[in-house]
N, C-alpha and C positions, 0 to 999 in steps of 0.2 A: 504493500500500500504506500510506503514511504516513497518509493521510486516514482509512483504515479503523480506525486505532488511536488517533487523536488524542483520541477521546472519553475515554480513560482518564485524561487529565490532571486533570480536575476530579472525580475519584472521591470520595474521602472518607478520613477516618481511621476505621478499623474498630476495634471493641472486642469484648471477650469476657468471659464469666464462666461458671463451671461450671453444669451443670444440664440436665435433660431433662424433657419433658412426655409424658404420654399424650394421645391425641386428645381424651379426655373432659375434660381440665382446661382452665381458663380463665386467660388472662393478666389482670393488673390493667388497668383501663380506660385508665390513663395510665402511660407509662414514667416511672419515678421513681428507679431505682437507678443510682448511679455504678458504674463497673466495679471489680471486685476486682483486687488486685495480681497480677502475673504476666506471662508472655509468651504471646502467642497468634499463631498462624500461619495463613495463608490461601494457597490456590493460585489463580492467575489463569488462567482457561480461556476459550478461544474455539473454538467449533464442535468441542468434544471434545478439543481439543489444549491441553496446558499450555504457557503462554507466559511465565509469570513467577511471582513470589512476593511476598507482602506480610506484614509482621510488625509487631506493636505490643507494646510493653513498658510496663506500668503500674507505677509505684512511688510509694508514699505516704511523705511526709516530714512528720510532724505533720499539719497541716491542708492541706498542699500535695499535689497530685497531679502527678507528673512523668510525661510520656508521650514515648516515643521511637518514631518510625514510620519504617519503611524499605520502599520499594517498588522492585522491579527487574523490568522487563519487556523481553523481547527477542523479536522475530519473525524467524525464520530460515528460509531455503529453501536446501536443498543446501549447508548449512554457511555460507551468506552471510547476515549480519545485515542485514535490510531496514529495521528500525525498532527504536529503543532508547528506553526511558523509565525514568528514575530519579527517586525522590523521597525526601528525607531531612528529617525535622522533629523538633525538640525543643520541647515545650510545658510550661508550668506553669499549673496551675489552682488557685484558692483558693476554697473554698465554691461550686464550680460555675461560677465566673467566670474568664475567661481573664486570666492575669497576664503571660505572655510567650509569644511564638511566634517561632521562628527556623527557616526552611525553605529548602531548595535544590531546585529542580525543574530537571531536565535533560531536555528534550523533543527527543530526537534531535539534540543539539548546541546547542539554544537554551536558555540557562540563565537562571533567574529566582531571585533571592535576596530573601527577605522577613525583616525583623527588626521585631517589634512588641513593645511593653511597655505596661503600664498606667501612666498618669501623669496626675495632676490630674483624675481622674474621666473620662478618655478613654483610648482605645487609640491610641498614637502610634508612629510609626516610619517605615520607608522600604521601598520595593520597587524594586530596581535603581536606587537613587538618588532615586526620586520620593517626596516626602514624603506620608505618610498620616496622617490624623486622623479616627478612627472612634469611633462611640458605644461606651461601655463594655460595653453589653449585646449588642452585635453578635457573633453566633457565627460562627466559620469553618466550613468544610465538615468537620464532625466528627459522623458519624452515631451515635457511641457516646453522645453527650450526650443525656440524657433530654428536654431541651427542643428538640432539633433538629427533630422532626416538628411542632412548634408554631410554627415561625418563618415569617414572610412575607418577610423579607429576610435574607440571609446574606452573609458575606464569602468570596469564592472566592480562596483563597490560592495557587491554581495559576495564576491569571491576574491577580490583584490588582485585582479589580472586585467590586462588590456585585451580587447576583443576587436577583430576585424569584422566590419559590417558593411552592408550596402542597403540603401532604401530605394524602393521603386514606387513612384506615384501611380496609383491605379484609378485616379479620377474620382468623381463625385458619385455617391450612391446612397441609397436609403439605409439607415441603421436604426435599430430599436434601442432606445435608452431612456430611462426615466419614465416608463409607461407610455412612451410616444415614439412615433417614427420621425426621424429628422434627416435632412440631407447632410452628408459629411464626406470629407475627402479621405480616402483610404490609402495608407502607405503600408507596403510590405517590407519589413526589415529581415534581411537574410545574412548568412555568414556564420559567425561563431555564436550569435544568438539569433533567435527567430521571434518575430512579433508581427501582429496585424494591428495597426493603429488607425483609428478614425478620429479626424479633427473636425470640430464644428466650425461655424461661420467666423468666429473671432479667434480661431486657433486653439480653442479649448479641446482637451482630450475627452471624448465622450465614451469611448469604448476601446479596450485592448484585449486581444486574444493571445494566450500563451500556450504553446503545445506542451502537453504532459508526456512522459515517457511511455505511458500505456496506450497512447494514441488518442486520448481524449483531449479536449481543449478547456482551458480555464479562462473565464471571462471576467474582466474588471469593467463594470458598467456604472456610469454616472447615474445617481439617483434623480437629480433634477437638472437636466441640461440647459434649461432656459425657460 
C-alpha cells in the first residue's frame, strides 16, 4: 500500500487566485502573475475517495512574498492507518526569486528536514545535515511560480535532489474543480517527475494529477476556484 502513495511526496506547492473563465476566453500565452494574498485549500483524492488535504497561505510583506504550505494525507482501511504523509514548509520570495525555504517532510515515519537561504549569489543550506549549494535561479517544486513550466531543471525539496523536467502546453480544456466545471490550461510535466497541471484564468493552480506506482492517479483539487 505504501508504494501506491509514495508518489505524493514530490507533488508541489499549489497556488490560487480568484477568477473564472468561459470556454470562449483565452489565457495569456505565458503564465506571468504571482499569486494574490490569501488562503487556498485543496482536497486530495484517489479513485473517488478523499485521502487528505492541502493548504497554502500567501502573505505579502512589502516586496516579500511569504508562503506557508501544509499537506496531510492518511490512507485508512477499517479504521487502521496504512500510510501517512505530512509536509510543512515556510518560504520567502523576493521579486520572484527564492530567498528562504524551510520544510519538514514526514513520509510514513521517514523524516526529511530542509533549510535553505540565499547567500552570496547562491542558495545554500542543508538537508538532514548534508550541505547544499545550489544556483540562485534554481526553482523548487512550486507549480504556482509563473516560470515553473519553463524550467528544464528543478530542485525536489521532498527528496533533496535536482530533477530534469520538461513541460508541454496542451491548451485550454474543461476541468472539474470546486463542484464546477471551468476552463483551464493544461500542462504536462515529464522527465524525472510527472505531473498534469491545470491553470485557471489568472494563473491559479486548480487541479494537479500525480501518478501513483500502482497505476492509479492522485488528484489535488481546489475547493473553491473562483
